[in-house]
SEDREN-848371 format. One record per residue: residue number from 1; y, z, x of N, C-alpha, C in turn. Coordinates in steps of 0.2 Angstrom, whole numbers. Example, Ala and Ser with C-alpha at 12.3 -4.5 7.8 and 13.67 -1.06 7.14 Angstrom:
BEGIN
[1 [-28 39 66] [-22 39 62] [-16 39 66]];
[2 [-11 35 64] [-5 36 68] [0 39 64]];
***
This chain:
BEGIN
[1 [563 662 521] [556 662 517] [556 665 510]];
[2 [560 671 511] [560 675 504] [564 671 498]];
[3 [570 667 501] [573 663 496] [569 658 493]];
[4 [565 654 497] [560 649 495] [555 652 490]];
[5 [552 657 492] [547 660 487] [550 662 480]];
[6 [556 665 481] [560 667 474] [561 661 470]];
[7 [564 655 474] [565 649 470] [559 646 467]];
[8 [553 646 470] [547 644 468] [545 648 462]];
[9 [545 655 462] [544 659 457] [547 657 450]];
[10 [554 656 451] [558 654 445] [556 647 443]];
[11 [555 643 447] [553 636 445] [546 635 443]];
[12 [541 640 444] [534 639 443] [532 637 436]];
[13 [535 640 430] [533 638 424] [534 630 422]];
[14 [541 628 425] [542 621 424] [538 617 428]];
[15 [536 619 434] [532 615 439] [526 614 436]];
[16 [522 620 434] [515 619 431] [515 615 425]];
[17 [520 616 421] [520 612 414] [521 604 416]];
[18 [525 603 420] [527 596 423] [520 593 426]];
[19 [517 597 430] [511 594 433] [505 592 428]];
[20 [504 597 424] [499 596 419] [501 590 414]];
[21 [507 589 412] [509 583 409] [508 577 413]];
[22 [510 577 419] [509 571 423] [501 570 424]];
[23 [497 575 425] [490 574 426] [487 571 419]];
[24 [489 573 414] [487 571 407] [489 564 406]];
[25 [495 562 408] [497 555 407] [494 550 412]];
[26 [492 553 418] [488 549 423] [481 548 419]];
[27 [478 553 417] [472 552 413] [472 547 408]];
[28 [477 546 404] [478 541 399] [479 535 402]];
[29 [482 535 407] [484 529 411] [477 526 414]];
[30 [473 530 417] [467 527 420] [462 526 415]];
[31 [461 529 410] [458 527 404] [460 521 401]];
[32 [466 520 401] [469 513 398] [467 507 403]];
[33 [468 508 409] [466 504 414] [459 501 413]];
[34 [454 506 413] [447 505 412] [446 501 406]];
[35 [449 503 401] [448 499 394] [451 492 394]];
[36 [456 491 397] [459 484 397] [455 479 402]];
[37 [452 482 408] [449 479 412] [442 476 409]];
[38 [439 481 405] [433 478 402] [435 474 397]];
[39 [441 474 393] [442 469 388] [443 462 391]];
[40 [446 462 397] [447 456 401] [441 453 404]];
[41 [436 457 406] [430 454 408] [426 452 401]];
[42 [426 455 396] [423 453 389] [426 447 386]];
[43 [433 446 388] [437 440 384] [440 437 390]];
[44 [437 432 393] [440 429 399] [447 425 397]];
[45 [447 423 391] [453 419 388] [459 423 389]];
[46 [459 430 390] [465 433 391] [469 431 397]];
[47 [466 428 402] [469 426 407] [475 421 405]];
[48 [474 417 401] [478 412 399] [485 414 396]];
[49 [484 421 394] [491 424 391] [495 428 397]];
[50 [492 427 403] [496 431 408] [503 428 409]];
[51 [505 422 408] [512 420 408] [516 423 403]];
[52 [513 423 397] [517 426 391] [517 433 391]];
[53 [512 437 394] [512 444 395] [517 446 400]];
[54 [518 442 405] [522 443 410] [529 443 408]];
[55 [531 437 404] [537 436 401] [539 442 396]];
[56 [534 445 393] [535 450 389] [537 457 392]];
[57 [534 458 398] [535 463 402] [542 463 405]];
[58 [544 456 408] [551 455 410] [556 456 405]];
[59 [555 453 399] [560 454 393] [561 461 392]];
[60 [556 465 392] [556 473 390] [561 476 396]];
[61 [560 475 402] [564 478 407] [571 475 407]];
[62 [571 469 405] [578 465 405] [582 468 399]];
[63 [579 470 393] [582 473 388] [584 480 389]];
[64 [579 485 391] [580 492 391] [578 495 397]];
[65 [575 491 402] [573 495 408] [577 493 415]];
[66 [583 490 415] [586 488 420] [589 494 425]];
[67 [589 500 422] [591 507 425] [585 510 428]];
[68 [579 507 427] [573 510 431] [570 504 434]];
[69 [573 498 435] [570 493 439] [568 494 446]];
[70 [571 499 449] [570 501 456] [563 504 457]];
[71 [561 507 452] [554 510 453] [554 516 458]];
[72 [548 516 462] [548 521 467] [554 522 471]];
[73 [558 517 473] [563 517 477] [569 521 473]];
[74 [569 521 467] [574 525 464] [573 532 464]];
[75 [566 534 464] [565 541 464] [566 543 472]];
[76 [565 539 476] [566 542 483] [574 542 485]];
[77 [578 538 482] [585 538 482] [588 544 479]];
[78 [584 546 473] [587 552 470] [586 558 474]];
[79 [580 559 477] [578 564 482] [583 565 487]];
[80 [585 559 490] [589 559 496] [596 561 494]];
[81 [599 558 489] [605 559 486] [605 560 479]];
[82 [604 566 476] [604 568 469] [611 565 466]];
[83 [609 562 460] [614 559 456] [613 560 448]];
[84 [612 555 445] [611 555 438] [604 557 436]];
[85 [599 558 441] [592 559 439] [588 553 437]];
[86 [582 553 436] [578 548 435] [577 548 427]];
[87 [579 542 424] [578 541 417] [571 542 414]];
[88 [570 546 409] [564 547 406] [560 541 404]];
[89 [565 535 403] [562 529 400] [557 526 405]];
[90 [558 528 411] [554 525 416] [546 526 414]];
[91 [544 531 412] [537 533 411] [534 528 406]];
[92 [537 528 399] [534 523 395] [534 516 397]];
[93 [539 513 400] [540 507 402] [535 504 408]];
[94 [534 509 413] [530 507 418] [522 508 415]];
[95 [521 512 411] [514 513 408] [512 507 404]];
[96 [517 505 400] [515 499 396] [515 493 401]];
[97 [520 492 405] [520 486 410] [514 485 413]];
[98 [512 491 416] [505 490 421] [500 489 417]];
[99 [499 492 411] [493 491 407] [493 484 405]];
[100 [498 481 403] [499 474 401] [497 469 407]];
[101 [499 471 413] [498 467 419] [491 467 420]];
[102 [487 472 419] [480 472 420] [476 469 415]];
[103 [479 470 409] [475 467 403] [475 459 404]];
[104 [480 456 406] [480 449 407] [478 446 414]];
[105 [477 450 419] [473 449 425] [478 449 431]];
[106 [484 452 431] [488 452 437] [485 457 442]];
[107 [486 455 448] [483 459 454] [488 465 456]];
[108 [487 471 454] [492 476 455] [487 483 455]];
[109 [491 488 457] [488 494 458] [490 500 453]];
[110 [489 506 455] [490 512 451] [495 517 453]];
[111 [496 517 460] [500 522 463] [507 522 461]];
[112 [510 515 460] [517 515 459] [518 518 452]];
[113 [514 517 447] [514 520 440] [514 527 440]];
[114 [509 530 444] [508 537 444] [514 540 447]];
[115 [517 537 452] [523 541 456] [528 541 451]];
[116 [529 535 447] [535 534 443] [534 539 437]];
[117 [528 540 434] [527 544 429] [529 551 431]];
[118 [526 553 437] [528 560 440] [535 561 441]];
[119 [539 556 444] [546 556 445] [550 557 439]];
[120 [548 553 434] [552 553 427] [551 560 423]];
[121 [545 562 423] [543 568 420] [546 574 424]];
[122 [546 574 430] [549 579 434] [557 579 433]];
[123 [560 574 433] [567 574 431] [569 577 424]];
[124 [565 575 419] [566 578 412] [564 585 412]];
[125 [559 588 416] [558 595 416] [564 598 419]];
[126 [566 596 425] [572 599 428] [579 600 424]];
[127 [580 594 420] [586 595 415] [584 600 409]];
[128 [578 600 407] [576 605 402] [577 612 404]];
[129 [574 613 411] [574 620 413] [581 621 417]];
[130 [585 617 417] [592 618 420] [591 620 427]];
[131 [587 616 431] [586 618 438] [592 616 442]];
[132 [594 619 448] [599 616 452] [598 611 456]];
[133 [602 608 460] [601 602 463] [596 602 468]];
[134 [596 608 472] [590 609 477] [583 609 474]];
[135 [583 613 468] [577 613 465] [574 607 462]];
[136 [579 603 460] [578 596 457] [574 592 462]];
[137 [577 592 468] [574 589 474] [566 590 475]];
[138 [565 597 475] [558 600 475] [554 597 470]];
[139 [557 598 464] [553 596 457] [551 589 458]];
[140 [556 584 460] [555 577 461] [549 576 465]];
[141 [549 579 471] [544 578 476] [537 581 474]];
[142 [537 586 469] [531 589 466] [529 584 461]];
[143 [533 580 458] [531 576 452] [527 570 456]];
[144 [530 568 462] [526 562 466] [519 565 468]];
[145 [519 571 470] [513 575 472] [508 574 466]];
[146 [510 577 460] [506 577 454] [503 571 452]];
[147 [507 566 452] [505 558 450] [501 556 455]];
[148 [502 556 462] [497 553 467] [491 557 467]];
[149 [491 564 467] [485 567 467] [480 566 461]];
[150 [483 565 456] [479 565 449] [476 557 449]];
[151 [480 552 451] [478 546 451] [472 544 455]];
[152 [472 547 461] [468 546 466] [462 552 467]];
[153 [463 557 464] [459 563 465] [460 565 472]];
[154 [465 565 475] [466 568 482] [473 572 482]];
[155 [473 578 479] [479 582 478] [482 584 485]];
[156 [478 586 490] [481 588 497] [485 582 500]];
[157 [482 576 500] [485 570 502] [491 568 498]];
[158 [491 569 492] [497 568 487] [502 573 489]];
[159 [501 579 490] [506 584 492] [510 581 499]];
[160 [506 580 504] [509 578 510] [512 571 510]];
[161 [509 566 505] [513 559 504] [520 561 501]];
[162 [521 565 497] [527 567 493] [532 569 498]];
[163 [530 572 504] [535 575 509] [536 569 514]];
[164 [531 566 516] [531 561 522] [534 554 520]];
[165 [534 553 514] [536 546 512] [543 546 512]];
[166 [547 551 512] [554 551 512] [557 548 518]];
[167 [554 549 524] [557 547 530] [552 546 536]];
[168 [553 541 539] [549 539 545] [549 544 550]];
[169 [544 547 552] [544 551 558] [545 559 557]];
[170 [545 561 550] [546 567 548] [542 569 541]];
[171 [540 575 541] [537 578 535] [542 583 532]];
[172 [545 582 527] [551 586 524] [548 593 521]];
[173 [547 598 525] [543 603 523] [545 608 517]];
[174 [552 608 517] [555 611 510] [551 609 504]];
[175 [548 613 501] [544 610 494] [537 610 495]];
[176 [534 611 502] [527 610 503] [522 614 498]];
[177 [524 620 497] [520 624 493] [520 622 485]];
[178 [526 619 484] [527 617 477] [523 610 476]];
[179 [523 606 481] [519 600 481] [512 601 481]];
[180 [510 606 485] [502 607 485] [500 610 478]];
[181 [504 615 475] [502 617 468] [502 611 463]];
[182 [507 607 463] [508 602 458] [502 596 459]];
[183 [500 595 466] [495 591 467] [489 593 464]];
[184 [487 599 465] [481 602 462] [481 603 455]];
[185 [486 604 452] [488 606 445] [487 599 441]];
[186 [490 593 444] [490 587 441] [483 584 442]];
[187 [479 585 447] [472 583 448] [468 587 443]];
[188 [468 593 442] [465 597 438] [466 595 430]];
[189 [472 594 428] [473 592 422] [470 584 420]];
[190 [470 580 425] [467 574 425] [460 574 424]];
[191 [457 578 428] [450 578 427] [447 582 422]];
[192 [452 587 419] [450 590 413] [449 586 407]];
[193 [452 580 407] [451 575 402] [445 571 402]];
[194 [441 573 408] [434 568 408] [435 563 413]];
[195 [441 562 417] [441 556 422] [438 558 428]];
[196 [434 552 430] [431 553 436] [433 547 441]];
[197 [434 549 447] [436 544 452] [430 540 455]];
[198 [431 534 457] [426 530 461] [425 533 468]];
[199 [418 535 469] [417 538 476] [416 533 481]];
[200 [418 534 487] [418 530 493] [414 534 498]];
[201 [409 531 501] [405 535 506] [404 531 512]];
[202 [405 535 518] [404 532 524] [397 536 527]];
[203 [393 532 527] [386 535 530] [385 535 538]];
[204 [389 531 541] [388 531 548] [389 539 551]];
[205 [384 540 555] [383 547 558] [383 547 565]];
[206 [384 541 568] [384 541 575] [389 545 579]];
[207 [388 545 586] [393 549 590] [400 545 591]];
[208 [405 548 592] [412 545 593] [412 544 600]];
[209 [410 538 603] [410 536 610] [417 534 611]];
[210 [419 533 617] [426 531 620] [427 523 617]];
[211 [421 519 617] [421 513 615] [423 512 608]];
[212 [420 517 604] [421 515 597] [428 517 595]];
[213 [430 522 598] [437 524 597] [442 519 599]];
[214 [440 515 605] [445 510 606] [445 504 602]];
[215 [438 503 598] [438 498 594] [442 500 587]];
[216 [442 506 585] [446 509 580] [453 508 582]];
[217 [455 509 587] [462 507 589] [465 501 589]];
[218 [460 496 590] [461 489 590] [461 487 583]];
[219 [457 490 579] [456 488 572] [463 491 568]];
[220 [465 497 571] [471 500 568] [477 495 569]];
[221 [478 493 575] [484 488 576] [483 482 572]];
[222 [478 480 570] [477 474 566] [479 476 559]];
[223 [477 482 557] [478 484 550] [486 485 550]];
[224 [489 487 555] [496 488 555] [500 482 554]];
[225 [497 476 557] [500 470 557] [499 467 549]];
[226 [493 468 546] [492 467 539] [497 470 535]];
[227 [498 476 537] [503 481 532] [510 477 532]];
[228 [512 475 538] [518 472 539] [519 465 535]];
[229 [513 462 536] [513 455 533] [514 456 525]];
[230 [510 461 522] [510 462 515] [517 464 513]];
[231 [520 469 516] [527 471 515] [532 466 515]];
[232 [532 463 520] [537 457 521] [536 451 517]];
[233 [530 450 515] [529 444 510] [531 447 503]];
[234 [530 452 501] [533 455 495] [540 455 494]];
[235 [544 457 500] [551 457 500] [554 450 500]];
[236 [551 446 504] [554 439 505] [552 435 499]];
[237 [547 435 496] [545 431 490] [549 434 484]];
[238 [549 441 483] [553 444 478] [561 442 478]];
[239 [563 442 484] [570 440 485] [572 433 483]];
[240 [566 429 485] [568 421 484] [568 420 476]];
[241 [563 424 473] [563 423 465] [569 426 462]];
[242 [572 431 465] [578 434 462] [583 429 462]];
[243 [584 426 468] [590 421 470] [589 415 466]];
[244 [584 412 465] [582 406 462] [581 406 455]];
[245 [578 411 452] [576 411 445] [580 418 442]];
[246 [586 416 440] [590 422 438] [588 426 432]];
[247 [585 423 427] [583 426 421] [576 430 422]];
[248 [577 436 421] [571 441 424] [564 439 420]];
[249 [564 438 413] [558 436 411] [554 430 413]];
[250 [559 425 416] [556 419 418] [551 420 424]];
[251 [553 425 428] [550 426 435] [543 427 434]];
[252 [540 433 430] [533 433 429] [530 428 425]];
[253 [533 424 421] [531 419 417] [528 413 422]];
[254 [533 412 427] [531 407 433] [525 410 437]];
[255 [525 417 438] [520 420 442] [514 420 439]];
[256 [514 420 432] [508 420 429] [504 413 429]];
[257 [509 408 429] [506 401 429] [503 400 436]];
[258 [506 402 442] [504 401 448] [497 405 449]];
[259 [496 411 447] [490 414 447] [484 411 444]];
[260 [486 408 438] [481 404 434] [479 398 438]];
[261 [484 395 441] [482 389 445] [478 391 451]];
[262 [479 397 455] [476 399 461] [469 401 458]];
[263 [468 404 453] [461 406 450] [457 400 450]];
[264 [459 395 447] [455 389 445] [454 385 452]];
[265 [459 385 456] [458 381 463] [453 384 467]];
[266 [453 391 467] [447 395 471] [441 395 467]];
[267 [441 395 461] [435 395 457] [432 402 456]];
[268 [436 407 456] [434 414 455] [440 418 453]];
[269 [438 423 449] [443 428 446] [442 434 451]];
[270 [439 435 456] [438 441 460] [444 444 462]];
[271 [449 440 462] [455 443 466] [461 446 460]];
[272 [459 445 454] [462 448 448] [461 456 447]];
[273 [466 459 444] [465 466 443] [465 471 449]];
[274 [462 476 448] [462 482 453] [457 479 459]];
[275 [451 477 457] [447 475 463] [442 481 464]];
[276 [442 487 460] [438 492 462] [431 491 459]];
[277 [430 487 453] [423 485 451] [424 478 448]];
[278 [418 475 446] [419 468 443] [412 468 439]];
[279 [413 463 434] [407 462 429] [402 457 433]];
[280 [405 454 438] [401 449 443] [398 453 449]];
[281 [392 454 449] [389 458 455] [390 455 461]];
[282 [392 448 461] [393 445 468] [400 445 470]];
[283 [405 447 466] [411 447 468] [414 452 472]];
[284 [418 451 477] [420 457 482] [424 462 479]];
[285 [422 468 480] [425 474 477] [426 479 483]];
[286 [431 484 481] [432 489 486] [425 492 488]];
[287 [421 495 484] [415 498 485] [410 494 490]];
[288 [410 487 488] [406 483 490] [407 481 498]];
[289 [414 483 500] [415 481 507] [412 487 511]];
[290 [410 493 508] [407 498 513] [400 496 514]];
[291 [397 492 510] [389 491 510] [388 484 514]];
[292 [393 479 514] [392 473 516] [389 468 511]];
[293 [388 462 513] [388 459 520] [395 458 522]];
[294 [396 456 528] [402 455 531] [406 449 527]];
[295 [412 450 525] [416 445 521] [422 444 525]];
[296 [423 438 526] [429 436 531] [436 436 529]];
[297 [437 433 523] [443 432 520] [446 434 513]];
[298 [441 438 510] [443 441 504] [450 445 504]];
[299 [450 449 510] [457 453 510] [463 449 511]];
[300 [463 443 514] [469 439 514] [470 435 507]];
[301 [465 434 503] [466 431 496] [468 436 492]];
[302 [466 442 493] [469 448 488] [476 450 490]];
[303 [478 448 496] [485 449 498] [489 444 495]];
[304 [487 438 494] [490 432 492] [491 433 484]];
[305 [486 435 480] [487 437 473] [491 442 471]];
[306 [491 448 476] [495 453 475] [502 452 475]];
[307 [504 449 481] [511 447 482] [513 443 477]];
[308 [510 438 475] [513 434 469] [514 438 463]];
[309 [509 443 461] [510 447 455] [516 451 456]];
[310 [516 455 461] [522 460 461] [529 456 462]];
[311 [529 452 467] [535 449 469] [539 445 463]];
[312 [534 443 458] [537 440 452] [539 444 446]];
[313 [538 450 447] [540 455 442] [535 459 437]];
[314 [528 457 438] [524 461 435] [523 468 438]];
[315 [521 473 434] [522 480 435] [515 483 438]];
[316 [515 488 442] [510 491 445] [511 494 452]];
[317 [507 497 455] [507 499 462] [504 494 467]];
[318 [506 496 474] [504 492 478] [497 495 482]];
[319 [496 501 480] [491 505 485] [484 503 484]];
[320 [482 502 477] [474 500 477] [473 493 479]];
[321 [477 488 478] [477 482 482] [477 482 489]];
[322 [481 487 492] [481 489 499] [474 492 501]];
[323 [471 496 497] [464 498 498] [459 492 499]];
[324 [460 488 494] [455 481 494] [457 478 501]];
[325 [463 476 502] [465 473 508] [462 476 515]];
[326 [463 483 515] [461 486 521] [454 486 521]];
[327 [450 488 516] [443 488 516] [440 482 518]];
[328 [443 477 515] [440 470 516] [442 468 523]];
[329 [448 469 526] [449 467 533] [445 471 538]];
[330 [444 478 536] [439 482 540] [432 479 540]];
[331 [430 477 534] [423 474 533] [423 468 539]];
[332 [428 464 538] [428 457 542] [428 460 550]];
[333 [432 465 551] [433 466 559] [426 470 561]];
[334 [423 472 557] [416 476 559] [412 470 562]];
[335 [412 464 559] [408 459 562] [410 456 569]];
[336 [418 456 569] [420 453 575] [420 459 581]];
[337 [421 465 579] [421 470 585] [414 473 586]];
[338 [409 472 582] [403 474 582] [403 482 580]];
[339 [406 484 575] [406 491 573] [402 492 566]];
[340 [401 498 564] [398 499 558] [402 497 552]];
[341 [399 493 547] [402 491 542] [406 496 537]];
[342 [402 501 536] [405 506 531] [411 510 535]];
[343 [409 512 542] [416 515 545] [422 510 545]];
[344 [421 505 547] [427 500 548] [430 499 541]];
[345 [427 499 536] [429 498 529] [433 504 527]];
[346 [430 510 529] [434 515 527] [441 517 531]];
[347 [440 514 538] [446 515 542] [452 510 539]];
[348 [450 504 537] [455 499 534] [457 502 527]];
[349 [453 505 523] [455 508 517] [461 513 518]];
[350 [461 517 523] [467 522 523] [472 519 528]];
[351 [470 515 533] [475 513 538] [480 508 536]];
[352 [478 503 532] [483 498 529] [488 502 525]];
[353 [486 506 521] [490 510 518] [495 514 522]];
[354 [493 517 527] [496 521 532] [502 517 535]];
[355 [500 511 537] [505 506 539] [510 504 535]];
[356 [508 502 528] [513 500 523] [517 505 521]];
[357 [515 511 520] [520 516 517] [522 520 523]];
[358 [520 519 529] [523 524 534] [521 531 534]];
[359 [515 532 531] [513 539 530] [506 541 533]];
[360 [506 541 540] [499 542 543] [496 549 541]];
[361 [500 554 541] [497 561 541] [493 561 533]];
[362 [497 559 528] [494 559 521] [488 555 521]];
[363 [488 549 525] [482 545 524] [476 548 528]];
[364 [477 551 533] [472 555 537] [469 560 532]];
[365 [473 564 528] [471 569 524] [467 565 518]];
[366 [470 559 516] [466 556 511] [459 554 514]];
[367 [458 552 519] [452 550 523] [447 557 523]];
[368 [450 562 524] [446 569 524] [444 570 517]];
[369 [449 569 512] [446 571 505] [442 566 502]];
[370 [441 559 504] [437 555 502] [431 554 505]];
[371 [431 555 512] [425 553 516] [422 560 520]];
[372 [425 565 520] [423 571 523] [426 572 530]];
[373 [424 576 534] [426 578 540] [423 573 546]];
[374 [417 570 544] [413 567 550] [418 561 553]];
[375 [421 557 549] [424 551 552] [431 552 554]];
[376 [433 559 554] [441 560 554] [444 558 561]];
[377 [440 558 566] [444 556 573] [446 548 573]];
[378 [441 544 571] [442 536 571] [447 535 566]];
[379 [447 539 560] [452 538 555] [459 539 558]];
[380 [460 545 561] [466 547 564] [468 542 569]];
[381 [465 540 573] [466 534 578] [469 528 575]];
[382 [464 526 570] [466 519 566] [473 520 562]];
[383 [474 526 559] [480 527 555] [486 527 559]];
[384 [486 530 565] [492 530 570] [493 524 573]];
[385 [487 520 574] [488 514 577] [492 509 572]];
[386 [490 509 566] [493 505 560] [500 507 559]];
[387 [501 513 559] [508 516 559] [513 513 564]];
[388 [510 513 570] [515 512 576] [515 504 576]];
[389 [511 500 574] [511 493 574] [514 490 568]];
[390 [515 493 563] [519 491 556] [527 491 557]];
[391 [529 494 563] [536 493 564] [540 497 559]];
[392 [547 496 559] [552 499 554] [552 494 548]];
[393 [546 494 545] [546 490 538] [541 493 534]];
[394 [541 492 528] [536 495 523] [537 493 516]];
[395 [533 496 512] [534 494 504] [539 498 501]];
[396 [542 503 504] [547 507 501] [553 506 505]];
[397 [558 502 502] [564 501 506] [569 507 506]];
[398 [568 512 502] [573 517 502] [570 523 507]];
[399 [565 522 510] [563 527 516] [568 526 521]];
[400 [569 532 524] [574 533 530] [571 534 537]];
[401 [574 532 541] [571 533 548] [574 540 551]];
[402 [569 545 552] [571 551 555] [570 551 562]];
[403 [564 549 565] [563 548 571] [560 541 572]];
[404 [564 537 576] [561 530 577] [554 530 580]];
[405 [550 525 578] [543 524 581] [544 522 588]];
[406 [539 524 592] [540 524 600] [541 517 601]];
[407 [537 512 598] [538 505 599] [545 501 598]];
[408 [549 505 595] [556 503 592] [561 509 593]];
[409 [562 511 599] [566 517 600] [573 517 599]];
[410 [576 510 598] [583 509 597] [586 509 590]];
[411 [581 511 586] [584 511 579] [587 518 577]];
[412 [593 517 574] [597 523 573] [594 527 568]];
[413 [594 534 570] [592 539 564] [596 539 558]];
[414 [593 540 553] [596 541 546] [597 534 542]];
[415 [595 529 545] [596 522 542] [591 520 537]];
[416 [591 517 532] [586 516 527] [582 509 530]];
[417 [576 508 527] [573 502 529] [576 496 526]];
[418 [580 498 520] [583 492 517] [590 489 521]];
[419 [592 494 524] [598 492 528] [596 489 535]];
[420 [590 491 538] [587 489 543] [585 481 542]];
[421 [582 481 536] [580 474 534] [586 469 533]];
[422 [591 471 530] [598 467 529] [600 465 536]];
[423 [601 470 541] [603 469 547] [599 463 551]];
[424 [593 464 550] [588 459 553] [590 452 550]];
[425 [590 451 544] [592 445 540] [599 443 543]];
[426 [603 447 543] [610 445 546] [610 442 553]];
[427 [606 445 557] [605 442 564] [602 435 564]];
***
């Protein structure tokens, strides 16, 4: 314990400086997303530039970004097995790529960008401060925490996410205090620039009967299956495009054409962008799922748009679309299961992410930070049910299995999700 505290004291200046830089970059990033979203609403013709914008993003990564193409998985790999570090170029590339994706209408999120900003800045800070290998691992985890905490306004969830996302069935406790400090410092720096996060409220104040908790468990299992479908669709379609469209810039160009065709086939632009707010008051949005009415299929359409966007090479995270998918599916299930709309939207909001990222503890804490203590019991039930039912799959293929999920006990400890997926394909 004394050695850990001594290391933290030595690293503290670099840790705080890194977290504040990451929080500032996240503030600039969130401001930019809001600006380009407004521009897209004000100028609908920007959608027709989506293929060209995608090709530009693909060309940029093809020319100077192949070393950082792995994104979040590159950071996880570097924590598992430290090597050459995370290139600093990851930060500007993912910032530019994600903002361009949203300007032209791609369906993507924010978490991936925030985590990559955190990882690349943390790696640079470690090199400048000449921190040893063990310290680099801690600083990288703290960078993830700072980015996640700043971009969502959930510093405690960000700290636990940085430790839990590394391996299924384990919270890697070394670095916990550093991650907590970085999460709060990053969030503070982001808010100091005047950034405010969208509030989500669960008004339901009824009792937690056994029947309601059973419904939460049933919904959680379905959230887990949705997580599995999202992750597998991304991996399958992304792999198909890489095999059949060898030139990187061509993949998002084709993806942009498909998204335009889908938009006009459905007659709505509701599934473009983040989905947090819309210029159309009748369009489905994440906050709207908490108030009703019941919406049966928006979650599935958002999944379709997001899978096409990300698997063809546009940049951005998966998590905000997962919030949309989860809240939308929870809204739909509230009608089927006879539960409160706001409660089930909130359950889906965190539980689909818990299943897709295999981070139930972080998502329970996120529910606590966003919704308060009141609904914590059904949130915990739904998150663990989703986690159990999503299997050894997920959006981060560099995750490793520390303790197999109880529904799949024969999985070997230490194996990565990438290796498990390759073995399933081989069979």
